[in-house]
N, CA, C and O of each residue as an XYZ file, in Angstrom:
684
protein
N      -3.832     10.232     31.323
C      -3.700      8.796     31.406
C      -2.893      8.326     30.199
O      -3.214      8.639     29.053
N      -1.853      7.576     30.483
C      -1.067      6.938     29.438
C      -0.786      5.514     29.883
O      -0.239      5.287     30.962
N      -1.163      4.557     29.046
C      -0.861      3.147     29.295
C       0.104      2.677     28.213
O      -0.126      2.898     27.024
N       1.168      2.037     28.631
C       2.130      1.508     27.671
C       2.215     -0.003     27.826
O       2.269     -0.535     28.935
N       2.227     -0.673     26.688
C       2.443     -2.112     26.652
C       3.728     -2.349     25.868
O       4.433     -1.403     25.518
N       4.021     -3.586     25.602
C       5.233     -3.903     24.847
C       5.268     -3.187     23.493
O       6.318     -2.703     23.070
N       4.103     -3.122     22.810
C       4.075     -2.568     21.454
C       3.206     -1.337     21.292
O       3.223     -0.716     20.229
N       2.442     -0.961     22.320
C       1.410      0.064     22.163
C       1.495      1.169     23.205
O       2.053      0.994     24.289
N       0.926      2.308     22.842
C       0.671      3.398     23.779
C      -0.812      3.743     23.645
O      -1.300      4.014     22.548
N      -1.512      3.728     24.761
C      -2.927      4.111     24.814
C      -2.991      5.325     25.733
O      -2.499      5.288     26.860
N      -3.600      6.395     25.244
C      -3.657      7.620     26.051
C      -4.988      8.324     25.830
O      -5.724      8.021     24.891
N      -5.281      9.272     26.720
C      -6.523     10.020     26.550
C      -6.425     10.946     25.334
O      -5.335     11.289     24.876
N      -7.589     11.338     24.830
C      -7.682     12.181     23.645
C      -7.122     13.567     23.922
O      -7.177     14.067     25.045
N      -6.574     14.182     22.860
C      -6.028     15.529     22.923
C      -6.558     16.331     21.744
O      -7.033     15.767     20.759
N      -6.471     17.650     21.854
C      -6.913     18.540     20.770
C      -6.289     18.144     19.427
O      -6.931     18.244     18.381
N      -5.049     17.702     19.470
C      -4.316     17.370     18.243
C      -4.777     16.070     17.586
O      -4.229     15.682     16.555
N      -5.765     15.392     18.154
C      -6.211     14.092     17.636
C      -7.362     14.175     16.641
O      -7.917     13.139     16.275
N      -7.733     15.348     16.200
C      -8.848     15.483     15.259
C      -8.596     14.666     13.995
O      -9.501     13.981     13.517
N      -7.393     14.725     13.450
C      -7.099     13.940     12.240
C      -7.169     12.443     12.494
O      -7.563     11.685     11.607
N      -6.793     12.006     13.695
C      -6.923     10.588     14.028
C      -8.397     10.179     14.029
O      -8.748      9.106     13.540
N      -9.244     11.028     14.574
C     -10.674     10.711     14.572
C     -11.207     10.649     13.141
O     -12.020      9.781     12.821
N     -10.766     11.544     12.295
C     -11.194     11.511     10.891
C     -10.764     10.220     10.207
O     -11.518      9.672      9.403
N      -9.568      9.726     10.509
C      -9.079      8.471      9.935
C      -9.995      7.324     10.339
O     -10.456      6.566      9.486
N     -10.260      7.195     11.628
C     -11.058      6.051     12.070
C     -12.509      6.163     11.633
O     -13.159      5.147     11.384
N     -13.026      7.375     11.536
C     -14.423      7.560     11.138
C     -14.685      7.066      9.721
O     -15.824      6.751      9.377
N     -13.641      6.995      8.895
C     -13.802      6.565      7.511
C     -13.143      5.227      7.212
O     -13.115      4.803      6.056
N     -12.613      4.555      8.226
C     -11.922      3.285      8.011
C     -12.916      2.121      7.981
O     -13.755      1.989      8.872
N     -12.812      1.289      6.959
C     -13.721      0.146      6.789
C     -13.629     -0.802      7.982
O     -14.656     -1.243      8.497
N     -12.440     -1.115      8.416
C     -12.276     -2.034      9.538
C     -12.857     -1.498     10.819
O     -13.432     -2.246     11.609
N     -12.712     -0.219     11.030
C     -13.221      0.402     12.246
C     -14.745      0.369     12.286
O     -15.341      0.269     13.358
N     -15.361      0.452     11.134
C     -16.819      0.593     11.054
C     -17.571     -0.676     10.690
O     -18.802     -0.675     10.713
N     -16.881     -1.755     10.355
C     -17.597     -2.899      9.773
C     -18.513     -3.634     10.750
O     -19.415     -4.344     10.303
N     -18.323     -3.496     12.049
C     -19.201     -4.172     13.003
C     -20.080     -3.179     13.762
O     -20.346     -3.358     14.951
N     -20.528     -2.132     13.068
C     -21.455     -1.165     13.662
C     -22.470     -0.749     12.612
O     -22.295     -1.001     11.420
N     -23.525     -0.113     13.072
C     -24.535      0.373     12.134
C     -23.906      1.378     11.177
O     -23.057      2.166     11.593
N     -24.295      1.371      9.924
C     -23.713      2.313      8.958
C     -23.841      3.763      9.440
O     -24.914      4.214      9.842
N     -22.717      4.471      9.384
C     -22.712      5.882      9.742
C     -22.600      6.186     11.218
O     -22.562      7.358     11.593
N     -22.545      5.170     12.078
C     -22.532      5.421     13.521
C     -21.360      6.302     13.955
O     -21.524      7.161     14.821
N     -20.187      6.101     13.368
C     -19.008      6.876     13.761
C     -18.622      7.925     12.725
O     -17.624      8.626     12.894
N     -19.396      8.037     11.668
C     -19.047      8.916     10.563
C     -19.127     10.387     10.955
O     -20.074     10.821     11.610
N     -18.131     11.128     10.550
C     -18.151     12.590     10.647
C     -17.844     13.121      9.255
O     -17.152     12.467      8.474
N     -18.351     14.292      8.948
C     -18.224     14.840      7.600
C     -17.248     15.999      7.497
O     -16.987     16.495      6.401
N     -16.702     16.439      8.634
C     -15.819     17.596      8.589
C     -14.867     17.571      9.785
O     -15.118     16.893     10.782
N     -13.784     18.312      9.669
C     -12.894     18.439     10.836
C     -13.605     19.030     12.051
O     -13.268     18.703     13.189
N     -14.591     19.902     11.811
C     -15.339     20.490     12.933
C     -16.139     19.424     13.682
O     -16.174     19.421     14.912
N     -16.782     18.521     12.938
C     -17.515     17.423     13.582
C     -16.556     16.504     14.333
O     -16.862     16.059     15.439
N     -15.409     16.222     13.743
C     -14.412     15.383     14.411
C     -13.918     16.071     15.681
O     -13.708     15.417     16.702
N     -13.735     17.376     15.617
C     -13.302     18.140     16.784
C     -14.321     18.007     17.914
O     -13.938     17.834     19.071
N     -15.606     18.084     17.597
C     -16.646     17.925     18.620
C     -16.610     16.519     19.218
O     -16.763     16.364     20.430
N     -16.410     15.502     18.393
C     -16.318     14.127     18.907
C     -15.123     13.965     19.837
O     -15.231     13.324     20.882
N     -13.995     14.536     19.465
C     -12.811     14.482     20.321
C     -13.103     15.192     21.640
O     -12.713     14.705     22.701
N     -13.778     16.327     21.588
C     -14.123     17.058     22.816
C     -15.075     16.252     23.693
O     -14.942     16.269     24.916
N     -16.037     15.543     23.090
C     -16.925     14.673     23.873
C     -16.113     13.627     24.625
O     -16.374     13.348     25.795
N     -15.132     13.057     23.949
C     -14.282     12.034     24.580
C     -13.400     12.646     25.669
O     -13.168     12.017     26.702
N     -12.919     13.839     25.451
C     -12.117     14.515     26.470
C     -12.960     14.826     27.712
O     -12.487     14.687     28.840
N     -14.206     15.245     27.497
C     -15.108     15.532     28.633
C     -15.400     14.262     29.436
O     -15.403     14.290     30.666
N     -15.643     13.158     28.742
C     -15.910     11.899     29.444
C     -14.714     11.513     30.308
O     -14.884     11.064     31.442
N     -13.517     11.687     29.781
C     -12.336     11.370     30.579
C     -12.234     12.308     31.780
O     -11.972     11.858     32.895
N     -12.437     13.591     31.565
C     -12.353     14.552     32.669
C     -13.372     14.247     33.762
O     -13.073     14.386     34.948
N     -14.563     13.836     33.369
C     -15.644     13.590     34.328
C     -15.553     12.227     34.999
O     -15.818     12.106     36.195
N     -15.171     11.176     34.223
C     -15.262      9.808     34.747
C     -13.980      8.994     34.626
O     -13.908      7.868     35.120
N     -12.964      9.560     33.968
C     -11.711      8.836     33.687
C     -11.947      7.646     32.775
O     -11.186      6.678     32.790
N     -13.025      7.726     31.968
C     -13.385      6.675     31.019
C     -13.304      7.216     29.600
O     -13.184      8.422     29.384
N     -13.371      6.312     28.649
C     -13.418      6.672     27.245
C     -12.844      5.579     26.375
O     -12.201      4.649     26.861
N     -13.083      5.700     25.083
C     -12.425      4.847     24.094
C     -11.251      5.671     23.580
O     -11.438      6.629     22.829
N     -10.061      5.303     23.981
C      -8.865      6.104     23.803
C      -8.098      5.734     22.529
O      -8.180      4.595     22.068
N      -7.361      6.681     21.964
C      -6.555      6.364     20.789
C      -5.385      5.446     21.149
O      -4.786      5.558     22.218
N      -5.084      4.539     20.226
C      -3.969      3.594     20.368
C      -2.921      3.946     19.317
O      -3.248      4.224     18.163
N      -1.660      3.929     19.734
C      -0.540      4.203     18.839
C       0.498      3.098     18.963
O       0.680      2.523     20.035
N       1.174      2.808     17.860
C       2.304      1.886     17.914
C       3.461      2.581     18.621
O       3.800      3.718     18.295
N       4.060      1.901     19.580
C       5.192      2.496     20.319
C       6.364      2.784     19.398
O       7.010      3.825     19.514
N       6.636      1.872     18.494
C       7.832      1.985     17.653
C       7.768      3.149     16.675
O       8.790      3.768     16.379
N       6.569      3.450     16.170
C       6.458      4.451     15.093
C       5.557      5.635     15.438
O       5.610      6.666     14.767
N       4.728      5.497     16.481
C       3.763      6.543     16.812
C       2.527      6.526     15.931
O       1.680      7.412     16.037
N       2.413      5.529     15.060
C       1.282      5.450     14.128
C      -0.020      5.167     14.876
O      -0.067      4.304     15.753
N      -1.063      5.893     14.527
C      -2.399      5.703     15.094
C      -3.023      4.448     14.484
O      -3.014      4.279     13.264
N      -3.576      3.549     15.348
C      -4.115      2.287     14.812
C      -5.568      2.016     15.183
O      -6.165      1.094     14.628
N      -6.164      2.785     16.103
C      -7.543      2.525     16.495
C      -7.818      3.045     17.891
O      -7.149      3.959     18.372
N      -8.816      2.449     18.539
C      -9.187      2.877     19.888
C      -9.441      1.672     20.790
O      -9.764      0.578     20.327
N      -9.285      1.905     22.068
C      -9.614      0.902     23.087
C      -9.935      1.657     24.364
O      -9.327      2.685     24.662
N     -10.887      1.141     25.106
C     -11.197      1.782     26.370
C     -12.471      1.266     26.976
O     -12.984      0.210     26.606
N     -12.971      2.038     27.919
C     -14.186      1.676     28.638
C     -15.109      2.879     28.673
O     -14.678      4.012     28.885
N     -16.389      2.607     28.462
C     -17.402      3.656     28.496
C     -18.571      3.207     29.355
O     -18.831      2.010     29.481
N     -19.281      4.170     29.950
C     -20.487      3.819     30.687
C     -21.608      3.427     29.719
O     -21.716      3.976     28.623
N     -22.424      2.484     30.137
C     -23.630      2.157     29.388
C     -24.679      1.631     30.352
O     -24.365      1.201     31.462
N     -25.911      1.670     29.918
C     -27.043      1.241     30.736
C     -27.453     -0.160     30.315
O     -27.742     -0.397     29.142
N     -27.482     -1.086     31.260
C     -27.905     -2.458     31.002
C     -29.138     -2.746     31.852
O     -29.043     -2.976     33.058
N     -30.290     -2.727     31.199
C     -31.552     -3.025     31.878
C     -31.734     -2.156     33.123
O     -32.134     -2.641     34.181
N     -31.432     -0.855     32.977
C     -31.615      0.086     34.069
C     -30.463      0.172     35.047
O     -30.516      0.962     35.990
N     -29.425     -0.620     34.848
C     -28.275     -0.624     35.740
C     -27.080      0.019     35.050
O     -26.791     -0.307     33.898
N     -26.380      0.925     35.728
C     -25.172      1.500     35.130
C     -24.035      0.481     35.124
O     -23.762     -0.163     36.137
N     -23.389      0.344     33.994
C     -22.269     -0.582     33.827
C     -21.140      0.132     33.105
O     -21.309      1.253     32.625
N     -19.997     -0.518     33.032
C     -18.862     -0.040     32.256
C     -18.521     -1.115     31.244
O     -18.385     -2.292     31.579
N     -18.385     -0.686     29.996
C     -18.162     -1.613     28.878
C     -16.780     -1.417     28.291
O     -16.387     -0.295     27.969
N     -16.038     -2.514     28.151
C     -14.751     -2.519     27.464
C     -15.005     -2.669     25.974
O     -15.822     -3.490     25.558
N     -14.310     -1.879     25.174
C     -14.440     -2.004     23.731
C     -13.159     -1.615     23.035
O     -12.352     -0.852     23.566
N     -12.980     -2.144     21.850
C     -11.809     -1.835     21.037
C     -12.214     -1.921     19.582
O     -13.041     -2.751     19.204
N     -11.639     -1.075     18.782
C     -11.852     -1.065     17.326
C     -10.547     -0.642     16.689
O      -9.971      0.388     17.037
N     -10.094     -1.445     15.758
C      -8.853     -1.137     15.066
C      -9.114     -0.835     13.602
O     -10.043     -1.370     12.997
N      -8.285      0.026     13.044
C      -8.318      0.251     11.604
C      -7.915     -1.048     10.913
O      -7.086     -1.800     11.426
N      -8.495     -1.305      9.764
C      -8.367     -2.590      9.069
C      -6.925     -3.047      8.889
O      -6.646     -4.238      9.029
N      -6.012     -2.152      8.587
C      -4.617     -2.540      8.356
C      -3.938     -3.138      9.580
O      -2.850     -3.704      9.467
N      -4.564     -3.019     10.751
C      -3.935     -3.480     11.980
C      -4.647     -4.683     12.604
O      -4.352     -5.066     13.736
N      -5.577     -5.271     11.867
C      -6.257     -6.480     12.342
C      -5.291     -7.661     12.306
O      -4.360     -7.706     11.502
N      -5.542     -8.615     13.202
C      -4.832     -9.891     13.162
C      -3.401     -9.862     13.676
O      -2.640    -10.794     13.413
N      -3.017     -8.828     14.394
C      -1.651     -8.708     14.889
C      -1.570     -8.785     16.423
O      -0.491     -8.633     16.996
N      -2.695     -9.017     17.073
C      -2.726     -9.113     18.530
C      -2.821     -7.780     19.259
O      -2.754     -7.741     20.488
N      -2.979     -6.684     18.514
C      -3.026     -5.371     19.144
C      -4.271     -5.167     20.003
O      -4.186     -4.583     21.083
N      -5.421     -5.638     19.539
C      -6.661     -5.443     20.293
C      -6.572     -6.139     21.650
O      -6.949     -5.559     22.668
N      -6.085     -7.356     21.672
C      -5.954     -8.091     22.931
C      -4.955     -7.404     23.861
O      -5.190     -7.302     25.065
N      -3.849     -6.938     23.302
C      -2.818     -6.268     24.098
C      -3.366     -4.985     24.722
O      -3.143     -4.724     25.904
N      -4.075     -4.192     23.937
C      -4.653     -2.944     24.453
C      -5.751     -3.238     25.476
O      -5.833     -2.571     26.507
N      -6.589     -4.230     25.195
C      -7.682     -4.570     26.106
C      -7.155     -5.053     27.456
O      -7.715     -4.724     28.502
N      -6.089     -5.826     27.427
C      -5.501     -6.309     28.685
C      -4.996     -5.129     29.528
O      -5.193     -5.100     30.743
N      -4.353     -4.168     28.883
C      -3.895     -2.978     29.605
C      -5.083     -2.188     30.156
O      -5.017     -1.653     31.263
N      -6.157     -2.117     29.388
C      -7.338     -1.374     29.820
C      -8.008     -2.069     31.007
O      -8.505     -1.391     31.906
N      -8.033     -3.399     31.030
C      -8.580     -4.117     32.183
C      -7.770     -3.803     33.441
O      -8.338     -3.588     34.512
N      -6.455     -3.776     33.311
C      -5.612     -3.436     34.470
C      -5.906     -2.024     34.957
O      -5.968     -1.781     36.162
N      -6.086     -1.097     34.026
C      -6.441      0.277     34.378
C      -7.801      0.318     35.076
O      -7.950      0.995     36.094
N      -8.786     -0.392     34.546
C     -10.125     -0.381     35.117
C     -10.193     -0.966     36.509
O     -10.801     -0.386     37.409
N      -9.565     -2.116     36.685
C      -9.603     -2.750     38.001
C      -8.611     -2.112     38.975
O      -8.893     -2.012     40.169
N      -7.466     -1.685     38.476
C      -6.439     -1.107     39.339
C      -6.701      0.351     39.654
O      -7.008      0.689     40.797
N      -6.587      1.216     38.668
C      -6.716      2.660     38.893
C      -8.138      3.082     39.225
O      -8.350      3.906     40.115
N      -9.114      2.524     38.516
C     -10.508      2.946     38.706
C     -11.254      2.137     39.755
O     -12.355      2.510     40.160
N     -10.668      1.037     40.197
C     -11.265      0.192     41.258
C     -12.669     -0.298     40.889
O     -13.552     -0.364     41.744
N     -12.868     -0.639     39.616
C     -14.171     -1.152     39.182
C     -14.395     -2.558     39.730
O     -13.449     -3.338     39.844
N     -15.633     -2.883     40.068
C     -15.973     -4.212     40.574
C     -16.125     -5.222     39.438
O     -15.805     -6.399     39.602
N     -16.615     -4.757     38.287
C     -16.708     -5.631     37.119
C     -16.700     -4.782     35.868
O     -17.033     -3.597     35.888
N     -16.315     -5.414     34.788
C     -16.271     -4.760     33.486
C     -17.021     -5.652     32.511
O     -16.790     -6.860     32.445
N     -17.911     -5.047     31.764
C     -18.710     -5.764     30.785
C     -18.094     -5.600     29.393
O     -17.269     -4.716     29.164
N     -18.508     -6.458     28.485
C     -18.149     -6.319     27.070
C     -19.279     -6.918     26.263
O     -19.947     -7.846     26.718
N     -19.498     -6.395     25.070
C     -20.478     -7.009     24.188
C     -19.952     -6.992     22.775
O     -19.167     -6.128     22.386
N     -20.402     -7.965     22.022
C     -19.860     -8.173     20.687
C     -20.938     -8.777     19.796
O     -21.765     -9.568     20.247
N     -20.914     -8.392     18.529
C     -21.787     -9.061     17.561
C     -21.320    -10.501     17.408
O     -20.115    -10.737     17.313
N     -22.226    -11.468     17.380
C     -21.803    -12.868     17.320
C     -20.966    -13.201     16.087
O     -20.137    -14.111     16.137
N     -21.165    -12.486     14.988
C     -20.396    -12.761     13.774
C     -18.965    -12.220     13.850
O     -18.148    -12.536     12.985
N     -18.653    -11.428     14.847
C     -17.297    -10.909     15.023
C     -16.474    -11.945     15.792
O     -16.185    -11.782     16.978
N     -16.114    -12.993     15.095
C     -15.440    -14.149     15.712
C     -14.110    -13.775     16.358
O     -13.751    -14.336     17.394
N     -13.374    -12.836     15.764
C     -12.088    -12.435     16.346
C     -12.285    -11.804     17.720
O     -11.534    -12.107     18.646
N     -13.280    -10.933     17.868
C     -13.532    -10.307     19.165
C     -14.069    -11.310     20.177
O     -13.724    -11.232     21.356
N     -14.892    -12.234     19.751
C     -15.357    -13.296     20.653
C     -14.157    -14.068     21.192
O     -14.083    -14.353     22.388
N     -13.223    -14.404     20.316
C     -12.018    -15.138     20.715
C     -11.184    -14.314     21.700
O     -10.694    -14.851     22.693
N     -11.021    -13.022     21.436
C     -10.249    -12.161     22.337
C     -10.886    -12.118     23.721
O     -10.190    -12.266     24.726
N     -12.196    -11.918     23.787
C     -12.871    -11.864     25.088
C     -12.689    -13.169     25.854
O     -12.443    -13.153     27.060
N     -12.810    -14.293     25.162
C     -12.600    -15.588     25.816
C     -11.163    -15.734     26.305
O     -10.938    -16.211     27.417
N     -10.188    -15.333     25.492
C      -8.783    -15.433     25.889
C      -8.465    -14.544     27.083
O      -7.635    -14.907     27.917
N      -9.104    -13.400     27.178
C      -8.874    -12.487     28.296
C      -9.515    -12.976     29.591
O      -9.151    -12.509     30.671
N     -10.461    -13.907     29.503
C     -11.113    -14.435     30.695
C     -12.517    -13.926     30.937
O     -13.076    -14.140     32.013
N     -13.100    -13.252     29.948
C     -14.496    -12.820     30.084
C     -15.411    -14.037     30.087
O     -15.098    -15.068     29.491
N     -16.545    -13.903     30.766
C     -17.538    -14.970     30.857
C     -18.795    -14.542     30.102
O     -19.340    -13.464     30.338
N     -19.245    -15.405     29.189
C     -20.485    -15.135     28.435
C     -21.668    -15.177     29.380
O     -21.788    -16.098     30.188
N     -22.559    -14.171     29.286
C     -23.761    -14.129     30.111
C     -25.005    -14.500     29.312
O     -25.687    -15.471     29.640
N     -25.307    -13.724     28.256
C     -26.493    -13.990     27.449
C     -26.482    -13.071     26.239
O     -25.648    -12.172     26.135
N     -27.401    -13.302     25.342
C     -27.568    -12.424     24.190
C     -28.493    -11.268     24.581
O     -29.368    -11.421     25.433
N     -28.287    -10.118     23.948
C     -29.163     -8.979     24.168
C     -29.062     -8.061     22.956
O     -28.204     -8.249     22.093
N     -29.942     -7.068     22.899
C     -29.943     -6.128     21.780
C     -29.308     -4.827     22.242
O     -29.697     -4.253     23.259
N     -28.324     -4.373     21.477
C     -27.659     -3.098     21.744
C     -27.562     -2.338     20.426
O     -27.172     -2.903     19.404
N     -27.913     -1.071     20.453
C     -27.877     -0.215     19.256
C     -28.647     -0.857     18.104
O     -28.265     -0.731     16.940
N     -29.731     -1.543     18.444
C     -30.591     -2.141     17.428
C     -30.072     -3.426     16.820
O     -30.660     -3.930     15.863
N     -28.983     -3.973     17.350
C     -28.396     -5.197     16.805
C     -28.224     -6.247     17.895
O     -27.975     -5.899     19.049
N     -28.355     -7.543     17.545
C     -28.146     -8.604     18.540
C     -26.664     -8.728     18.895
O     -25.809     -8.818     18.013
N     -26.375     -8.733     20.183
C     -25.008     -8.847     20.694
C     -24.932     -9.977     21.714
O     -25.948    -10.396     22.269
N     -23.730    -10.462     21.951
C     -23.433    -11.379     23.047
C     -22.836    -10.546     24.180
O     -21.908     -9.767     23.962
N     -23.371    -10.712     25.380
C     -22.925     -9.949     26.541
C     -21.974    -10.794     27.376
O     -22.240    -11.966     27.643
N     -20.857    -10.185     27.787
C     -19.838    -10.844     28.592
C     -19.543     -9.996     29.827
O     -19.797     -8.792     29.845
N     -19.003    -10.646     30.856
C     -18.534     -9.900     32.020
C     -17.189    -10.427     32.463
O     -16.856    -11.599     32.287
N     -16.430     -9.518     33.043
C     -15.178     -9.862     33.729
C     -15.398     -9.414     35.164
O     -15.236     -8.234     35.473
N     -15.766    -10.342     36.052
C     -16.307     -9.941     37.340
C     -15.299     -9.624     38.435
O     -15.691     -9.040     39.445
N     -14.038     -9.971     38.297
C     -13.109     -9.770     39.382
C     -11.851     -9.083     38.893
O     -11.539     -9.102     37.702
N     -11.136     -8.481     39.818
C      -9.886     -7.793     39.469
C      -8.847     -8.790     38.979
O      -8.846     -9.956     39.374
N      -7.967     -8.310     38.114
C      -6.879     -9.138     37.592
C      -5.871     -9.450     38.661
O      -4.885    -10.139     38.399
């Protein structure tokens, strides 16, 4: 899977992406809206296992949080994608994006998320896509609203209060 936008390339994980995973695992921007240590890896071997987990998810379900690269330079900037999650006993698919701090505020997250919605509704034929965000992450709240997500309610995910959104229809 390769998605290209005006400025970005989003593709599935590859063996050669271990160093990219190590970069994001230690990036302040990537980790600031998650529990401490949630994405941390301590060695290339641990990063390799995480990359393999993501490759397996893609092989099995065509889902995952995929690496994002700048088209112009090939520079790795973060991840965007969709993953399965359980919402009150119901299987759902969640859209998510996380960028390394140096790439915040440039519109990349919205651009990647829009491409991922097209992939989810078009290629995967999903009926709806969910998203959740910490309420203090004002930039992500704004992105979800701009993309057309609808706020549903607050809920607890990974031990933290989140706002739950849905995008119920195809683009």
